[in-house]
N, C-alpha and C positions, 0 to 999 in steps of 0.2 A: 640504610633502608628505614630503620625504626628510630633514627637519631632524635626526631622531634616529637615522638610519641608521648614522652613523659614530661613534657613541659607543663608548668603550673596551670596555664589556661586550659590545656587539653584535659588535665586531671579534674579541674573544676567542672567542665562541661560533662564529663563522664560521671562524676558524683551527682550532678543535677539530673541526669537521665536515670540514674539508679534511684534517686530520691522520688522522681515522678512515677517510675514503674512500681517500686516497692511500697512507697508511702512512709511517712515519718514514723508510724507506729511499728513497722516491721524491721526498721534498720537495726534496733538492739538485738533482735532475735537472729537477724542475718549475720551480724558481727559475731555473736556468740557461737553460732554454728560454724562459722568460718575459723574461729579460734580453736573450737574443739577438734575440727578436722585437721588443722595443723599440728595440734598437740598429739593426736592419735597417730598422725604420720611420722612424727618424730619419735614417738614411742616405738612404733613398728620398726623404724630404721635402726634404732639403738638395739632392739631385740635381735635384729637380723646380724648385727655385728658381733654378737656373742658366739662362742664356740659352738658348732653344730653338734647335735647328739648322734653318736654312731648307731648303726642299726643293731648291733649286739647289745648295746645299753637299752635300747627301746624294748627288745625282747625281754630283758631282765626285769624292766619296770612293769610290763604287761603281765608277767607270771605271778 
């Protein structure tokens, strides 16, 4: 269904549309925001993989 979606010509057309909509001045800001979002997502996923804190340990920390 999506086998031809990521062909080079299609990607160039998508990038052209993004350039027209955002403008060349906003592209670095857009890329930086995307990078920060991906970095935060990876950080949250790695924190989620850590051992969860038990309820009794939370009560000890709150006291």
